[in-house]
N, C-alpha and C positions, 0 to 999 in steps of 0.2 A: 853894240846894240843887236846888231843882225846876228852876230855869232850866239848869243845868248838865247835868242827865239828859236834858232836852228836846234839847239841842244834840247830845249823845253820840248819841241815836237817829237824829239826823237825818243824821250823819255816816255811820252804818252804812247807812242807807237808800239813801245816795248811792252808796256804794261797791258795795252789790249790784245796784243799778241799772246801774252802769257794767260789772260782770261779766257780767250777763245780755246787755247790749248787744253784748259781746266775743264770747261764746259764740254768740250768734244770728248775728253776721257771719261766723263760721267755718264753721258748720254749716248755714246755710240757702242758701248760694249754689250756683247750679246748676253742676256740675263741667263743664269743657270740655277731654276727654281726647284726647291727640294721641298717635300711635305714636313711640317713642324706642327707640333701639339704640346699641350699641358693637359691638365686634368679637366680644365672647363672648356678649351678652345682648340681649333686646328686652324693652319694658315698655309700660304706657300711662302717660301723665303730664298732670296738670291743668295748664293753663296760666293760671288765675285768680291774680292776684297775692295773697299772704297764705295760700294754700290750705294747711292744715296736713298734709295727706297728698297729695302731688302725684304720687307714683309708686305704681302698683299693678300686679300680675299680671307681676312681673318673671321672667323664665325664660331658661334658656339657649337659644341657637340649636340646632336640630336638622335635619339633611338626611338624611331617610330614603331619598331616592330616588337619591342619589349625584350629582346634578346641579350640585352647588357652591352651591345656593341654600337658605336656611331655609325650611322648610316652612311657618312661619306669616308671617313677616315680608318674605320673599323677598330680604332682605340676603344678599350673598356670604358664604359660609361658607368658612373654610379647611379643605383635607382634611388630616387629621392623620395622622400616620405610626401605623401599627398594630403594625409589627413591623420588626426588623431581624435580618438573619443574616450571618454570615462564612463564607467557604469557602476553605480548610479550617479546621476548628476548633481544630487542633492542628498545629504544625510544629516541625522541627529543623533547625537551621542551624548553620552554623560562623561563628566569629569571622572577620569581613571578608566574610562570605557573605550572601546574601539571599534573599528570596522574596517574591512578590507575593500579596498577599491580596484576595479580592474581596468587597465588601459588597452585600447585596441589601436594598432598602427596600420595604416594602409599606404601603399600595398603591403601585403605580408612578406614580400621579398626585398623590402627596402634595404639598402646597403647600410644605411646607418639607423636602424630601427630601435635602438636601444633607448629606453625611456628613462628619463630622469625626473625625479618628484621633488617637489618643493612647496613648502607653506607660506603664505602671506603673513603669518603672525605665529610663530611657535610658542608664544605665550598662551595662545588659544589652543592650538592643535599642531602637533607634529606628524610628520609622514616620513616611514622609512622607504627605503628603495625597492620593497616588494610592493608598495601601495596601501600598507596598513596604516590607517589614520588612528591616532591616539589623542583622547581629549585631556588637555592640560589645564584649563581655565575656562570659565563661563564667557561666552561671546560668539563671534563669528569670525571665520577665517576662509580663505580660498585655497584649495589645493590645486597645484598645477603640474600636468604630466606632459613633458616636452620630448620630442624625437626629431632630430635634424632640423631643429628651428621651427618646426610645427607644434602648436600646444592645444591642450584642452584643459577645461577646469571643473571642479566640483565645489559646489557651496557647502560649508560645514558649520553647522550650529552646535554648540557644545553648552548643554544644560545641566546643572547640577540636580535639578530636581526630576530628571529622566528616571522613570521607574522601569527596571528590568523584570522580564518574566522569570519566575523562580520555577513554575511547574506548568504543564500543559497536558490536559487529559479531555476525553469526551464523556458526555454523560451516560453513554451506553458502549460496553465491549462487545455484545452480542445480541443481535436482534433477528426476528424471524418475519419475514414478509411474503405476500404471495405474488406471483407473476401479475404485473399491472399495477400493484400498489406501491405507496411511497412510505418512507419515514425519514423524519428529521433528525440529524445528529446535531448535538450542540457542543461546541468547544468550551471547556472550562479553563480559564487564564488565572493564574494565581502569581501575584495578587490581583484583584480585581481592578486596581487603579493603575494596571501596566500602562506605558505609554503606548506600545504599539500591539494591536490586536489583529492584525491581517493574518488570514489562513488561506492556505491553498489546499485543494481536494484532489485525490485521484483513487481510481479503483484498479484491482489487480486483474479484473476481467470485465471489461465493458459490454461484452456480449451476454453477461448474467445480470450485472448490476452497474447502473450509472449512477454518477454523483455530480451535482451542480450545487456549490455554495452549501453544501451540507445536507441536501435534500437526494437521498438515495432512492432509486426507481428499479424495482424489480423486473428484469427483462427475460431471464429464463432460469429454470431450476438448476440450483447449484450454491455451492459457499464462495464467497468473495471477501477480499480484505480491503476494507475501505481506509485510506490513509490520510490523516489531517496533519498539514505541516505549519507550524506558526513561522511566519515568514521572517521576521527579525531575528529571532533566537535559533532559529534551525530545529526546535524541539518537534518531535512528532508523537502523535497518539493512532492507535488502530481500533477497528470495530470489525468483528466478524459479521457478515450480513449473510444469512441462510435464506435463499429464494425457494419457496415451495412452490409446486404446481398449482395452476389455477383450479377452482372448484370445477367438479363436473356440472354441467349446465342444467340437465333434465332429470335430476333426482326427483323423486316424489316423497311427500312427508306426510306423517300422521300426527293431527293435533295432540297435544296432552293438556288436559284442562283440570282446573280447580273450580268447580261449579260450572259457571258459565263463561269463564275467562280461560284464555288460551295463555299459558305459562311458559310452553316449551313445546318441541318438536321431536320427532323421531323419524329416520329415515325409512321409507314405507317400501313397498314393492318396487324393485329396480325396473325403470322404463326399458321396456322391450327394443325401443328405437336404438338404445346405446348398448345392447349385449355385444360383448367382444372387444370393447376398448381395451386398451392395454393398461390403463390406470383408471382408479375410481378415486375421487378425491371429495371426501365429506366437509361440508361447511361446519363452522362453529355456531354460526347463527343463520335463521331462516325468518323473514318477515320480522326482523328485530327481536326474536326470540332465541333462546339457546337452542341448540340441537343436543339432546342428552341421549339419546338412545339409537339403537338399530334394531328395527323390528325382526322378528323369527322368520327366518326364509327369505329375507330381503333380497339376497343375491344367490339363492339356490338353484335358480335355472341355470340354462346351459351358458356359461359365459367363459368357456375355456380359453379364451384369449386373454383374459385379464390376469395379469401377473402381480400388479402392485396395488395396494389399497392404503389410502392415507387417512388417518383417522385423529381429529383434534382431541384436546384433553376435555373438552366440554362433554364428550360422550363418556357415559359411565354405565349405561345399561345395554348389555348385549344379549340379544335373543338368542335362540337355538337355531342350529342348521343354517348359519348364515351364508355359506359358500358351498358350491359344487364346482372344483375345477379340475380340468384335465392335467393340469401341471401344478407344481409348487407355487405358493402365493405368498408375496412379499407384503407383510402388515408393517406399515410405517407409523409409528405413534409418536405425537408431537410433544408428549409429555416425558419427564423424566423416570427414573427407575421408582421413585418414590410414588409418583402419581399413577403408574402402571399397576403398583402394588395395592393402591388404595381402591381400585374398581372391585366391586364386590364379587363378581362372577364373571370368568372369561370363558365359560364352557362353550358359548358360541363360537369362539375363535378355535377352542380346543378339538370340536368335533368335525372339523372341515374334512369334507369327502374329497379324496383326490387319487390320481393313478399313482402318485409317488408318496404313499402314506407315510414312510419313515422319515420324509422331509416336507410335509405338507404345507406346515405353516413356519414361515421364517419371520421371527418377530424382531423388530428394530425399535428400540426406544431412544429418547434424544438424550444426549450430553449436553446439558444447558450451560456447561463451562466453556466447551469448545464449539457446540453447533453439530457435531459429528453423531452419527448414530452408533449404538451399542447393539451389536448382534447378539442376542440372547442364546440361540440355539447352540451356538458352539462355545460359550463362556464356561470356563471350569472353575472360576472363582467369581462370586458377586458380593458386592456390599450393599445392603439395604441402606439407603441414606438415613442420617439422624432425624430424628422427628416423624418418621413414618409410624403410623399407629396400627396399621393392618396390612396382612398380605392375603390378597383375594383368592378365591378358587380359580386352579387352573393358570395362575399366574406365570408359572414356569413351566408349563405343559410342553412336553417334547424337548426339554432341556436335559437331554440324556448325558451331555458331556459334563455337567455340574458335579463338582466333587466336594466344594466347600462353600459355604455363605456366612455372611456376617448379619446378624440380625441384632438391631439396636435395643436398648432397654426400653425404647418409647413404644415398641410394638404391643399392642394389647390383645390382639387376636389374628389367628392364623386359620384361614378357612381350610375346608374339606378339600382335599386333592390340589392343594397350592403347588406341591411339588410333583404330583403324579405325571408319569410320562407314558403309561400304557404298558411299559416294561419295568423290570427290576430297575430303580434308580441307582445311579452311581454316587449319590450323595452321601457322604461318610462323616463328614465334620460341619458342625454348627458352632460358630463362635458367637456367644451370646454377651452383649454389652451390660448385662446386669447380673444379679446374683442368683443362686438356685432357688431362692425363695420367690424372686420376681417371676423367674422362668415358670415356677408352679401355678402361678396366677394367670398366665395367658390362656386365653380361650383358643384351644386348638381343635380342629375339625376332625382330623383323623390321624391316629397314631402311625398309620402304614405310610403316611406320606414321608417320613423319616426313615422307616425301615431300621437298619441297622446304624444310622447317622449316631454320632456320639455328640453330645452338647458340652462344649466347654463354657465355663464362667469366668469373667474379666477379673483379673487382680493384678494391680499395678506393681506389688512386690510379691516375691516368691513364697508361697504359702509355707507354713512351718511343716505341714503333713502333706504327702502326697495326694493328688486328686485331679480333678478335670478343671484345670485353670489355664488361662492364657494371658499373654501380655502383648504390647506392641514392640517389635524389633525391627528397626530400619523403616517404620512407617506400617508394617505389615503384622496381622497376627501371628504369634508364635506361641506354641505350647510349652508351658513351664515343664522341666524336665524333673 
């Protein structure tokens, strides 16, 4: 019994000694730590074989400077997506229609910034990987854009009854306003029951004309293009806006009466307080009545600094000796060529006294298709518009460059000196829109106006015999050979 006890105690001592040796081997060695890392963390790792705690201080990478490197270990750190947004956040489209969505990923330098697009119900709407949504069936769906686990959504309503815009125009394509005045442009959307009618507006030059929700305000003299854009379809329409200078404030006027009633006004003696203004702008109305004339001698006193005069279409009666300038005078007429020709007698502009007599009067009439001015003095060819019934006296005074002119068959009278220049005229060809018989009926004031000009009569087909006939070739008058 005693011998068995001794053996047992010996075994216990041996096992204890072994345990002590093992513990000593694991806890008494000197650790040799090296840096370790993966794509998400870094740590210290003991490389001694058999160490029971080889990894310590394990922490996630951190980049506080934004340079793509871990602040602690220097390893490359992925730039994670922090936000995704979609524009717009909701849309309505029709079956078989579509619309493009735009996804924005933040930050812009995210390592995995590629966007994946998905639809919650492809029986309602599908989306491709460019963000274009297509309507498949009537109902609602949610489009999701995901990048690096971060998502944003757009609500989509697909309606079979959605009406698309077919055409988009403005009610006016050319308007004339004065500085300080406004005009409203109205968008015309076809069909009228189109689902979306939102319009955005812009001006090509906000210093000359501004636009706010279709209301255009004249800021300064000049020509501006106003553009309207239908937001949903992207269709655009434009209108040219001509801003004319503000009316001269201190002009004086003469009453024109029928009995005791004032029916119109004419511009009277020019106010001496404004002599020398660089421009004179005549109004079309005064005290609610039209301004129809300019009195003789209205501007004949010394106004040598005046270089521009603006005349509205309401003025049809020009007195004599209107201007006395020391320089050439620019006359801007707000009407077109037909309205200019309809003025009975322009002798008052024709006899301007000036130190530069050969170029004393520069006449500009308005092109009502473009809003630009047509300079008559240097025109070599002119076309009197269809529908014009007369050509007034001195209408083309000083137009010494004019060589040919088209006269429509609607003209019934040509006043004396209509083409008088003060010198021998260069006018040598008249293209008349009617027959020789019609031409003979025109009441013409003076044969010398045409001097050696030859009149050709219109014929759509080549006449059987030679004669003075013309036709249109490439849109221009051409004489039959």
